N, C-alpha and C positions, 0 to 999 in steps of 0.2 A: 445830424444824427444819421447812423446807418446801422445795419445789422451787426449785431455783437459777435464775438467768436464763439459764444455759447450757441447761438442760433447757426451759425455755420458749422459747427462741429456737430450739432445733432442731425443737421441735413446730411453731412457726410457719413454719419453712422448708418444712415439708410442707403447711401449710394454704393458704400464699399462692398456688401454683399452681392451687389449686382454689377460688378465692374467688369465682369466677363461679357456680360450683355453689351454693356456700353462700349467695350472694346470691339466686339464683333460689328456693332452697329457703326463705329467709327471706321472700321475696315470696309464694309461696304459702302462707306461716304467716299473712302479713297478710290474705291473701284468706280464709284458713280462719277465722282468728278474727273477721274482718269478718261472715262468715255467721253464726257463733254468737253474736256481739253483737247481730245484729239481731233475733234470736229473743225474747229478753225485751222489747224494745221493742214488737214486733208483739203481744205478750201483754198488755202495758199497753194498746194499741190495741183488742184484742179485748175487755177488760175493760171498758174505756170504751164500746165499741160495745154490750155487753150492759146497760151502766148507762143510756146514753143513745142509744137506737137512732136516733132522729130526727136527733140533730146529729152523730152519729159518721161520721168521714171514710171508715172501711172498716168493712165489715161483719165480725161474727166469722167467717163462713164463708170470707170472702175471707183474712182473716189466717191462718186454719188452713191453706188451701192454700199460701200463701206460706211458711209455717213448714215444710211438707213438702218443698217446693222448696228452700228454704235448707238443709235438713238433708241432702238428696240431694247439692247443691253442695258442702255442707260436706264430706262423705265423700269426693267426688271430688278436690277439692284438697288433702285430708289425705293422700291417696295419694301425689300428686305431691310435697307437701313431705317426706313420710318417704322416699321413693325417692331423691330428690336428696341429702338429708343422710345417707343410710345408705351410698348408694353411694359418695358421697366419703369416708366413713369406710372403707370396702372398699378403696379406691384408696389411702388414706394407708397402711392397714395392709399393702398389698401392696408399697409403695415402702419402708417402713421395713424389713420382711423382707428385701427385696432387699439392701438397703444393709447390714444386719446380717450376711448371710451373705457379701456381698463382703468386709466388713471382717474377718469371721472367718477366712477363707481367706488374708487378706493377713496376719495377726497372727502373730508368731513363736511358737516354743516356749515362751519365757518366760512369756507370757500365759497359756498353757494349763496350764502347770505351777501356776500360782497360782489357777486356776478350775476347778471341777469340772464335769464334763460335764452332770450332772444339773442344776446350776446355770444353765448356759448354755441347755440345753434348755426350762427353766423361763421363762427369759426370752423365748425364741421363741415360747412358747405362752401361758403366763398373763398375763405383761406385756404382750405385744403386744395380747391380747384386751381387757385393760383400757384400753389407749391407744385401741384402735378404739372401744369404747363411750363414752369420754368425748368424743370429736370426733364422734361419730355420734349416738346416743340422748342423750347429755349436753349437746351443743351444741344440738340440736333442742329438747330440754325445756327448756333454760335460756332459749332465745330466745323459746319459746313461752310461758313464765311471764313473761318481761319485757313482750312484747306484751298478753299479758292483763292484768297488773297496770295497766300505763300506760292502756290504752284503757279497761278496766273502771272504774278510779278517774275518767277524764274524763267518762264517761258518768254515774257516780254523782254527780260535782259538779254536773252540769247538772240532775239532780233536785232535790237539795238539799244545799248545800255543808256547812252545819253537821252534817248527819246522816252525811255522809261522812267528815268528820273524826273524829267520835265513833266510827265504826264501824271506821275503820282505825287508830286509836291503839294497839290491842294489838300491830299489826304490827311497827312498829319495835322495840318491846321485845322482841318474839319475834326479830328479826333480831340483836340484841345477844347474846342468849342462845345463838342458833344458832352465831354467829361464835366465841364462847368455846368451844362443844362442838367445832366444827370444826377449831380450832387443834390439837387432840389426835388428831384423825382421822388427819391425814397420818402421824404418827408410828407410830401403831396399824396403819395399813396397810401401811407399810414393813417393819413387824416381821412382819405376817402373810405378805407376799410373800417375806422371807427365809426364813422357816419353811417355806413351801411349797417353796422351792427346794432347802432341806435334804432335805425328804421327797422330791422328785423325784430328787435325787443318790443318796440311799439306795436308792430304788425301782430306779433305773437300774444302780447298782452291784450290788444283789442279784440281778436278774434276769440280768446278765452273768455273775456268778459263780455261778450257781444250781448248776451241776455239782459246783464246789469246795465249797459249802456242804453239798450232801448227802453228798458222800464223807467230810466230817469231823463229819457228824451234827449241824451247827450251826444246823438249821432253828428250834429254839426260841430261841436266842440272837438271831437276826436278827429273828424275831417280836418279840421284846422290844425291840429297837432300833427297828423300825418303830413299835411301839406308842408308844414313849417320844416319837418324833419326831412321831407324828399326834396324840399328846395335847398337845404343845407349840403345834402348829398350830391345834388346836381351842380351846386357851386363849387364842391371840391373836385367833382369830376372835370368840370370845365377848366378849372386852373390847372389839372393834370393834362387835359386835352392840349390846353395852349403851349404848355411846355414840350409836350409830344409834337405838336404842330411846329415848334420851332426846328426839331431835328430834320424833319424831311426836306425843308427848303435848303437847309445847311447841307445835307448830304447830296441833293440834286445838284446844288451850286458846284460842290466839289467834283462831281461827276462830269458835269457839263464843262467846266474848267479843263478837265483832263482832256475831254474829246476835242475841244478847240484846239488845244495845245497839239494833239496828235494830228488833227487836220491841216493845221498850219505847217508844224515843222516836219510832219510825216510826208506830205504833199512835197515839199521842197527836197526832201531827202531821195524821194522816188524820182523827180525831176532831175536831181544831181546825179543819180545812179548808184547813190550810197545804200539804198536798199530796193529790193524788186517790188513790183506791183503786188505780187503774192504775199511778200512779208508786210507789206501795208494793210492788206486785207486781213491777214492773220492777226497783227497786231491790233486793228481796230476790233476784231471779233473778241479778243481776250480782253479788252478794255470794256467792251460793251458787257462782257460776262461779270465784270465787276459792279456792274450797275445794281443788280438785284440784291447781292449780299450787302452793299452799302446801303440800300433801303431797309433791308432787314434788320440791319444794326440798330435803328431806331426802334423798331418793334422789340427787338431782343432787350435793349436796355430798359424799355418800359415794362416788358414782362420781368425781367430780372429785378428791378425794384419793386414791383408788386409783389413778386415771389418772396422778396427778401422782407418786405413790410408784414406780409402774411405768415411767415416763418417766425418773425418775432412774436406775433399775437400767439401762434401756436405753442411757442415755447413757454408762455405763461402758464398754459395747462400743463404741458409736458414736464416743466421743471417745478411745478408745485409739489409740495410734500404735506401730506396730511398731518395735522396736529395731532391726530389720533393714530396710532399703530402699535403693532406688537412689539413689546421690548425685548432685548436680546435674551433676558433670562425668563420670558413669559412661559408659563405652562398650563396646560388645559386644566379645566375644572369639570369634574363628572356630575356632581350633586351639591344641592343645597341642604347641608345638615343643621347648621347652627344659626344661620341668619345674616343681616345686613348690619353694618355699623357705618354711621357718619361721624367723622371726627374733625371737628373745626372746618367744616366745609365751606369755602367760599369761591364764588365764581362771578364774573362780570363780562358783558359783551364789550365793555369799554372802561373807561376809568372808574365809573359808578359802579360797586358791586351789586348783583341783583341777589345773591345769597350771602349771607354774612354770618360766617362762624356757626355753622349748623352742626349740632351735634345730636346723634339719637341712636338707639339701638333697636332692631327689629328682629324678632325671633322668628325662626323658619316655621312658616305655617301661620303665621299671624296676618290679619287684615288690618291695613292702616288707610285711614281715610286723611285726605290733605285738602284743605281749603284756606280761605283768605281772599283778600281784594285782589282785583286786577293788577297784575305787576309785580306781585308779592313773591314771585319766583316758583309757583307750583310746578308749571310744565317744565321749567329748568332743572328743578331737581330730579323729575323722572328721566329726561334725556341724558342726566349725567351717569345714571346708573348703567345703562347698556353701552356707555361711552360714545353716544352720539354726539356730545361735546367733550372737550377735554377737561379731565378732572386732575387736579394737583396730586402728586404722590402723598401717600399716607392719608388720604381723607375719606376714601370709600373702601369699605372692605366686605366680602363675602365669604363666610366661614373663616374669618381672620386672616384672609389673603387680600393684599392690596389689589383692586381691580386691574391697575395698571400692570400688574404682573401675572394676569390670566390672559390666555390667547383670546383675540376678539372672537373667533368662531366658537369657541367652546362658551364664552360668557354670553353672547347674544343666542346660541342655541338653548341656553336656560331660560331666556326671557322671552315672554310674549308680550308684545307691546301694541297699544291702540293709541294713535296719535290723535290729537284735538280735532285735525282736519281729516276725514276719512278719505284716502285715496285710493280710487279704483282703476285698474287696468281696463282697456277697451277690450274685454274679453268676455267670457260666459260668467255667469253667476258661480257655476261650479269651479271654474279656473280661478276666480278671485278667492273663493274659501278656501280652497286647498293650495293656495300660493306656496305656503311653507311647509306644507306637510310631508311627512315621511311615511313609509309603508308601515302598518301596524296601528296607526292612530285612528281616531273615530272616523266613521264615514262622513261624507259632505252632509248627507240627508240628516245624520244624526246631530251634526254641528249646526246645521240650519234650524232644527227643531229646539235646540238648547238656547238659541238667541231669539226664539220666537219669530222666525223667519218663513216658517212652513206655510202658513196661510197666505203670507204674500207671494210666495213662490207658485203656489197652485192657481193663483190668479194671472200669471203669466202664461201665454200660450204655449211656450216652449219649455216651461218649467226652469229647472237648474241649467238647461242649455241657453237660456236667453242672454243674448249680448246685452251689456249695460250702458254701451256707448262710451263715448270719450268722458273719462273721469266720473262714470257712473251717472251720466245726464239723465237716464231714464228712470233712476230711483229717486225716493224722496230722502230728505236728510237723515231721517229716522232708520230708514232701510240701509243706507250707507252705512251708518254707526254700528248697526246689527250685525251687517255683513263683516265689518272691520274687526268687530269682537270675535265672530265666528273663525276669522283667518288667524287671529292671535291664538285661539285655543287650538287650532289644528296643528301647532307645533308641539303640543302636550308640553307647555312650559312649567318650570318649576317656580319662577317668577312672573307674576302678572301684572303689567303696568297699564292702568287705564286712565287716560287723560281725557277728563270730561266727557265719558263715552255715551251719557243718556241726555246730553243737552237736548237733541232734537227728537226725543221720544217722549210720548205723552204719558201722563200719570199712570194710567191704567197698564200699559205696556212695560213701563219702568218697573211696577210692582212684579209683574210676570218675569222679567229678565233677572231683576234682582233675586227672586226666589230660585230661579234656575241657576244663577251664578254662585250662591250660596252653597249649592249642592255640588256643583263643578269645582268649585275652589277649595274644597276639603283637601289639605295637605300641601295647598299652594300658598306661596307667600304673595299677599296682594297689596298693591299700592293703589288707591284710586283717588283721583283728583276730581272734585265736583264743587259747583256752587250750589247744587241742591243738596241740603243737609240731609234730605230724606234718603240719599244714596248710601249714608253711612250706618243705617240701622243694624247692619250685620257686622260693622266693624269692631275691632276690638279696641282700638284707639283711634283718635283723630288729632293730627297735628294742625294748628291753625297758625299760619304765617303771616308775619306783618313786618314790612320793610326789610325783607330778606332774612328774617330771624324767626325762631319759633315762640311764638307769643303765648300759647296755650297747649297743654297736651293732656289727654285723658279719654276715657271713654264717653260717648255722647251723653249719657245720663249724668255723669260728673261734671261736665262741663256746663250744661243746663242749670245745675244747682249752683255753679259758682257765679252765676249771673255776669260772666266776662263777655269777651268780644263773641265767642261762640253762640252765647245766649241772645247777645244783641241781634246777630244775623238771624237766628232762629225766629225771634220775634218779628223782624222786619218781613221774612218769607210768609209767615202765618199771616201776616197783615195783608200782604200782597194777594194772597189766596184768597182771604175773606173779600177783599175788594175785587177780585177777579181779574187782577192784572198780572198773576203769576203765571208760572208755566202750566 
């Protein structure tokens, strides 16, 4: 297995805009190596000057001074070549990172449900670094090695062709062996990157759940899991290191064999007068200059295989297409005047449907409660309306228009959504509440009052400027939920989706919030999911879901009179409250 054409074409797309930088870097490499290649030739002239001072074209002193000047020029030009290559690599890394993040925020929930957070973060960090290394250091070193091999071999051929051929015979054999070894390196590199992603996922998950781990005394268990994952990652890297370890002895053998040939044959040629002592010194110097590029080839191959494996992992994200996107004929929707309609709506995360042929009409401004057993599809129904999950064509309509023909920006701009698990950014209370707000909407202070958060805010030393910590760690569950409701209201939505928003709020605070929401939701279409039937007292209708379908519908009083599923749930909750086990 190796990098695909798609992987390489994506990488080339980032390289093309910077081709002038790479060309300039290559030009400086040519100059740099030109200076380096002149030094053995000047050493040849210096030796000949020592042997024949009368007939020498240049004195040894002059050669020494020129060698010093060439060494300085070599260093200066090397700085420019490295700067051009490495800066270009940084720019490529920046652009890939930007595209990765842009792609991630456009992908839908189905993608993230199949990919762990730690794995995605690993691609942003380790895989992106590997790609930067291969287009920076790797490209520069490969180009440098190519220039050195071609130029050095040409100069060696000028000195003595047959000696050159004998000296470089081991190198083609070395290339064949290296090619055989490198074929296995891609798979080993990919395995190592996958194990690193698993290790990163486990680390991220463990750090996020550290309080839960401590509360259940599972520290040793997670230490064991981490040790196993770390051991697998170590084993993969050791296998890769063994392959890489084979390369260096192979290359050293080829270089050593060439040196032996030069010492044996070159010495005899000097004795026989076929070449001068200066030629022998220069030839040996050029052969020695091939040693470092030869050694670097092993590192370059390892780097290339790691980079190819990493690019193939990045392509998974870069090439992913969201299941939810604007249709070519999608048009914006500015207002909700008539309402929402579900027509034979079915949806499943796998072969088994979660929702099965749901049909229902909701008038604009109507308040609808949704309840049912765990797994009946309540949260899924809410997620389909703002197209957080893909809905089939002709199944959900707003004002008679298929939501798949409404632009995502305008659709979601009409909707305020409070998810089941309130997520907060590691910012201030004010910034979290005003996250989606635009100018002209209610102030943050007013929003906090509307969700009964004012008293809690006043207890914080810095008020609304208090940092909530990572994922709102400094707040209680109820405070998080109320802040999440305030954030949804900050966008002035026409449709408000509340997914079990009061599960962590006590009964007294629930009464206060529901009373305020009743006033705030005038003119808004509200869908509220809850297990607490008390949350539906202001609702015009309640949908009771069972096995993905609507089992009952009606206002709360009607459903109680029927004595069906809703009434049974109501009796159970009343009994729990009387026994003191309810919320």
